[in-house]
Structure formats: structure tokens, C-alpha cells
C-alpha positions in Angstrom: 118.4 85.8 111.9 115.3 87.5 110.6 114.4 87.4 107.0 113.7 90.5 104.9 111.3 91.2 102.1 111.9 93.2 98.9 111.6 96.9 99.3 108.0 98.3 99.2 105.9 98.5 97.2 107.3 95.3 95.5 105.2 92.4 96.5 107.0 89.6 94.7 110.1 89.1 92.4 110.1 86.6 89.5 113.4 85.4 88.2 113.8 84.0 84.6 116.3 81.2 85.4 116.6 77.6 84.5 118.7 76.0 87.1 119.4 72.8 85.1 120.5 74.8 82.0 122.1 77.7 83.8 123.7 76.2 87.0 126.3 79.0 87.5 123.7 81.8 87.2 121.3 79.9 89.5 124.0 79.4 92.1 124.9 83.1 92.1 121.3 84.2 92.4 120.4 81.8 95.1 123.6 82.7 97.0 122.8 86.4 96.7 119.3 85.9 98.0 120.6 83.8 100.9 123.4 86.2 101.8 120.9 89.1 101.8 118.4 87.2 103.9 115.6 87.6 101.3 112.5 85.7 102.4 112.2 82.8 100.0 108.4 83.2 100.0 108.6 86.4 98.0 110.8 85.2 95.2 109.9 82.7 92.4 112.3 81.2 89.9 110.4 80.4 86.7 111.7 79.2 83.3 109.9 76.1 81.9 110.9 76.2 78.3 114.4 76.5 76.7 115.6 76.8 73.2 116.8 73.3 72.9 113.6 71.8 74.3 111.1 74.0 72.3 109.7 72.4 69.2 109.2 74.3 66.0 105.4 73.7 66.3 105.3 75.3 69.8 107.4 78.2 68.6 105.3 79.0 65.5 102.1 78.8 67.6 103.0 82.2 69.2 105.5 83.7 66.8 104.6 85.2 63.4 107.5 87.0 61.5 105.0 88.4 59.0 102.7 89.8 61.6 100.9 93.0 60.7 100.0 94.9 63.9 98.0 97.8 64.9 100.3 100.9 64.9 100.8 102.7 68.2 101.7 106.3 69.0 105.4 107.1 68.7 106.2 103.6 67.3 106.5 103.9 63.6 107.2 100.3 62.7 108.1 97.1 64.5 111.6 95.7 64.4 110.5 92.3 63.1 113.5 90.1 63.5 113.9 86.4 62.6 113.7 84.8 66.0 115.6 81.7 67.0 113.7 79.1 69.1 115.7 80.3 72.2 114.4 83.8 71.8 110.8 82.6 71.4 111.2 80.5 74.5 112.3 83.6 76.4 109.1 85.3 75.3 107.0 82.3 76.4 108.7 82.2 79.8 108.3 85.9 80.3 104.6 85.7 79.3 104.1 83.0 81.9 105.6 85.3 84.5 103.3 88.1 83.4 100.3 85.8 83.8 101.4 84.6 87.2 102.6 88.0 88.5 99.5 89.9 87.7 98.0 88.7 91.0 100.4 91.1 92.8 99.9 94.9 93.0 103.6 95.4 92.1 106.1 92.8 90.8 109.7 92.9 89.7 111.1 90.6 87.0 114.8 89.7 86.7 116.6 87.8 84.0 119.1 85.1 84.9 122.2 87.1 84.2 121.7 90.1 86.5 124.6 91.1 88.7 123.9 92.9 92.0 126.3 95.6 93.2 126.8 95.7 97.0 124.4 98.7 97.4 121.6 97.3 95.3 119.0 96.9 98.0 119.8 100.2 99.5 119.7 102.0 96.2 116.4 100.2 95.2 114.8 101.3 98.5 115.9 104.9 98.1 114.7 105.0 94.5 111.3 103.5 95.2 110.9 106.0 98.1 111.1 108.8 95.6 107.8 108.0 93.8 104.4 106.4 94.2 103.2 103.6 92.0 99.8 105.4 91.8 101.5 107.6 89.2 103.3 104.9 87.1 102.8 101.5 85.5 106.4 100.5 84.7 109.9 101.2 86.0 113.2 100.5 84.2 116.2 100.1 86.7 119.0 98.9 84.4 120.3 99.9 81.0 122.6 97.7 78.8 122.0 99.7 75.6 123.3 102.8 77.4 120.0 104.7 76.9 120.6 107.3 79.5 118.7 110.6 80.1 120.6 113.8 79.5 121.9 115.2 82.8 124.0 118.1 83.9 127.8 117.4 84.1 128.6 115.9 87.5 125.0 115.2 88.4 124.8 111.6 89.6 121.9 111.8 92.1 119.6 108.8 91.9 116.5 110.0 90.2 113.6 109.0 87.9 113.3 110.3 84.3 110.8 110.2 81.5 111.8 107.7 78.8 112.8 108.5 75.2 109.9 108.3 72.7 108.8 104.7 72.3 111.8 103.3 74.3 109.7 102.5 77.4 112.1 99.8 78.5 115.8 100.0 77.8 116.5 96.3 78.5 114.6 93.5 80.1 117.1 92.5 82.8 115.3 94.2 85.6 111.8 95.7 85.4 109.1 96.7 87.9 105.4 96.5 86.8 102.0 97.1 88.3 100.0 93.9 88.2 97.3 95.7 86.2 99.8 96.5 83.4 101.1 92.9 83.4 97.5 91.7 82.9 97.1 94.0 79.9 100.4 92.9 78.3 99.7 89.2 78.9 96.4 89.5 77.0 97.9 91.0 73.8 101.4 89.6 73.7 100.8 86.8 71.3 101.2 86.4 68.4 104.5 88.2 68.6 107.0 89.3 66.0 110.0 90.6 67.9 112.6 89.8 70.6 111.5 90.4 74.2 113.0 93.9 74.5 111.2 95.2 71.4 108.1 93.3 72.1 107.7 95.0 75.5 108.4 98.4 74.1 105.5 97.7 71.7 103.3 96.5 74.4 104.0 99.3 76.8 103.3 101.8 74.0 100.1 99.9 73.0 98.7 100.1 76.5 99.9 103.7 77.0 101.9 102.7 80.1 103.2 105.5 82.3 106.9 104.7 82.5 110.0 106.0 84.2 113.7 105.2 84.0 116.0 105.1 87.0 119.4 106.9 86.5 122.1 105.9 87.2 121.0 102.3 86.6 121.5 100.1 89.7 122.0 96.7 88.1 124.3 95.3 85.4 123.8 92.5 82.9 126.4 89.7 83.1 126.0 88.8 79.4 126.6 92.3 78.3 129.6 92.9 80.6 131.5 89.7 79.8 130.7 87.9 83.1 128.6 85.3 81.3 128.4 84.0 77.8 124.9 84.2 76.3 122.7 81.2 76.8 120.5 82.0 73.8 121.2 78.9 71.8 
């Protein structure tokens, strides 16, 4: 049986999953990839640090809760939360993905708790066929916070929309980047002050990324829908 690659123009997919710490999630993801005959050479699991293994010294080397940052257009003030070590480890792991994935023209990142509906690959192929990455730097394909564009009643056609002011990404579960944008973000991400969702909104605004949201979203988040308990400990 022939293997299949991710829909063009996605060159590679990076999944934030620690198989030792998240065995149920890893089993689901590996099973889905196997059942859908995704070529293993175009998917990488990467998650080296975890909240329980990250030292305070390592965390504070990249996290500064008192950070004063350059203001960016449409972003009036940073969220500035008090991050747990688990949330800092997520930032570190995602940053490592950004450094690694910038070698690709286009890469997708997934968090460990994504859940794929039966039509995911078909929907993703259709959606990507509606645009060219020459015109965009970042695509959001899922939405846990229910940040959805305004649409006419009854209109459910799969389409791309401009994001709300400064909300470039709605959630970090599933995102598609140009490698050139990942390179910019990786170079300015640390020191950080916020959780990953807010940090990436800051970074995408800082670098004036051209962003689009897919609607309706084509993925769900297991932690947000009750399928999984959170692993941020």
C-alpha cells in the first residue's frame, strides 16, 4: 500500500508530543498517521522538555515576567501571566520546532491533544487549494476560543478570512507557517513573558505576518472538549 504525504504546500509536520509523558495521546496520533498512510519521513514528534523535568534556572533563562517589550501595531499591551514551568517548557519545545522547521518552505505544527475528524485530510487539501502561500505567512485552522469570523446565516462554506485585530492565531493546536516566518519568530521569541498563544500573537504582529483563519475550523482540541485532561502540570 502506497504512502501519502501531507497536502501541498506543506513540506513537513511537527507534533509537540512527549510519548513517555503522554502515552494515550501519542498512541492516538501514531495510530491516526498509520491508518491514513502518512509517510513517516514527513512527520516529526518533538518534545524534549516537560514541566516536571524543567529546572527553575532553565525556565528563568528564557522567561521574564517583568519584561518590557517594544510595542507593536494593534497590540496595546502584553498579557503578562505568571507562567508555570510546564507552560515555559511548552514555549521551549515550540521554539525548538520553529528553529528546526524553518528549513522547510511551509511547515505545520500540531499540539499533542489535536483530534482529527474523518474528513480532515480532504478538508485541509480543499482549503489549501483555495490560496497560495506566496500571499500569506501564517494560517490558523482550528479555534478553541471560538474566535470565528462573522458570516451570513447558513453560510458554512470552507473559506479563509482575515483575522481580528492582533488575534493572528486563535489557538496553537494546529498552525501552518512559512519557514521564513518561523525563522523571524525563532530569533525574537526569547526572553518571553506570556503563554504560547499570546506569545505567538505578539510575534506575528511584531513581524507583520500576513495571516488568515480557516472557517469552519477543521480540527478540535481534546483538552478543550473533555477528551483529555490537561497535561500542563
